[in-house]
N, C-alpha and C positions, 0 to 999 in steps of 0.2 A: 803443189806439187802433181796432183792429177791432172789438170787444166794446161800445166805448162809445157808438158811434150810434145801430146796433139797440136798444140798450138804451134810448135815448130814446125810442123810438115803442113801448116797450111800457109799461103799467100797471099790473105784478106787482112793483114795488119801491116805499118810502120811502125809504130813503136813497140814494144813487146814489156811489162815491166810484172814482175814476179815479186811479191812481196811476204817473206819470209819471217815470220814472228817466233816461231820457238826458240831461237837463241836469246832473244830478249828476257821468253819466258822464263826458261830456264836460268837464266841468271837471276832475274828477281825470286827467285822462288826456292834456288838450291846456292844461288851460287855462284860465283865465275869458275874454281878451280873444281866442282862437284863432279860427278862421276854422269849425272844426267847433263851438265855442259858439255862434257868430252863428249859424249855418244851424241849428243844434239848436233856439235861440230864436225864431226865424223858423218852423220848422217850428210848434211849438205856438201860436205867434200868430195862426195859423191853422186849429189845430185849435180854441180858444178861440171865435174869432169865426163858423166854424160853429155851435162848440153853443151860443153866444148867437143867432144866425139859427135854429136849428129850435125855439130856447124861446120865440123869438117871434114866430113863424111859429105854432107850437101853445098861443100865452097867449090865445085867445081864451075867453068863458066856456064851458064845458063842454071846452074841449081839453084835449089831455092835458098842458098846463103850465099850468094857467091861477091855479095856487096854485104854484108854484114857488120855490124860494129858489136859486143857484147863488154857490157858493165857489169861488172859486180862489187858492189859496196855494202858498207853497213852506214847509216846516219847519225849512229855515237856510240861510244865506248858504253865503260862498265868500270865501278868500281870493282874491288873484289866480293864485297857482299852484292853485288847487284844493282848497286844505284846509278842513276844515273842524273843530267837535268843540271850539274855545276859547273865546276870551272877550272877542275883537275884535268891533267895532260890525257889519264887513263877514260877521262869521260868526253872529252871534246873530241881525242886522234881513235882515228879508224884507219881502214884499208880499203884502198882502192885497187881493184883488177879488172887489165882491161885487153880484150883480143879482137882484131881485125883476121877477117878471113882473106884479106886481099896483103901483100909482102908490102910494110911502109919501105920508103926510101933507104937510102946508108945514114949513115953517121949525120944529124943536121946539125948545124953550126953550135960549137958551144956557149959561143955568147947569146944565143937566145935560150937556154937550156933557164927553165924556172928555181931551182936549185942545187947545190950541188948534189953528185952521188954519191951512194953509200953502197960500196960494195960488199953482197953478205953472202955467205958462202950455203948453200943446198945443194944436193944432191949431185956431190961433185964438180958443179957447177957453179960460176959467181954472176950471181941478181943485181942488177943495178939498182937500188930504191930512193925515189926521189921524193920529197913533199911534194903535194897538193894541197892549195889553199881551199877552204869551202868556200873564200870569196870568187873561186875563179868557176867554180864549179857551174851553176848558173850560164854564163858566157859562153863555157867552150861545150859546153852540149847544147846550147843557142846554134854554133858555130857550126858543130858537126851533123845537126840534123836538119839545119837550114831554114830555122825562125828567125824572126827580128829579135834582137835584144831586149832585153824586159828594161823600162826604164831606170827603175830602182839599182841595176846591177849599178857596181863600182870595179867589178875585178878585171881581170884581163886573159884574153883565150890565153888557155897551156897550151906550149908549143909541144912538149913529147904528145899531149894525148891528141892534140890536131895532125900532128904526123903519123896517126896510125889510119890517116885515112885520102893519106897520097895514091896508095895503089888503087882506086876506086876512082880513079880521074880517066880520061878516055885521052887515048894514042895512038897518033897514028903508025902505021907502018911501021918509015921510015924512023921515028922515034924511040920504035920499040925495038930497033935489034940489036943485038948481039952487044954486049958491050961499053953500050951506051945509056941502055934504059935507066940505068943508077944514078947517074949524072943528071939526063934530066928529071928523074922524079924529084932529086934532092931541089934542082933552079927551078920546077916549078912547083913545089913544097912551097919556099921560100917566096916564093912569086903572089901565091894564095895567103901565106899565111902574112905579108906586108899588105895587100888591101883586107884581111880580116880586121888584124891591125889599124886599120886606117879608119874602118867604120867602128870600131870598137873605142879606138880614144876621143870620136866623135859623138858618141853616144855618153860617154864616164864626160864629157866636157859641157855638153847639150843637161844633163842632170845637177851637177856642179855650177854650172851659170843659174838655174831657174833655183835652188835650192841655198843660193849665195842669193837672188834674188828676192825670197820670200819668206826664209826663215829669222826668227828673232835674232837669233846669236850668230847665224852666217858662218865666214871664213874670217882669221885672222886678215889683214890688207895684204899682208907682204905674202904669205899662201897661198894667197887665189891670184894674188898678181902673180906669181913664180910658174902656179898652173898655168893660167895663159900665155904667160911665156913660152913654155915649152910646147903645149900645143900647137900655138901661133908658126 
């Protein structure tokens, strides 16, 4: 935490990673429902609120964070006694919070959504919570920061998270005129997303072809032929 906030006021980095171990340690030592865990979670809530405040205060055009994407996540869950490493839902499921300092496009087409929207009530507002599969994280993050997809990744670029970067795309004056900006962003988002999915599918197909040709077991012939027909 001592190093995090000074770094937020510097511009000598492209990706900044803060790794907090306190929640994990509190769960292992005292248990998930212990006062120590509650205290540690409250501390990190305050840290996240401060980070969000800094990003918002520096998000004006030309500001340090006018083009920043924040991701807050856990790498695993925990059982009530603080264990993890197994396959129980409470061990493998965790939360992902994302925030962009740019305005995303309007509602993205429902047929591109990664999972059904589950509405939950909080502070007199409804929040839409969707599932984000771990398999999709690496390829989605690669698309967001503009690095090549990992060869072994077989996930799909998540549409909701990818949409958060739409507000960072440059627009001409005519395109940003009042009344058409949201429509333009939605259209540009779809064009960009389709291009990314094209690269995404090519990379997955390349991996499956090599795996099928070199693995001792490979894929069932019918299943592999179906994948090939879908890609073609």
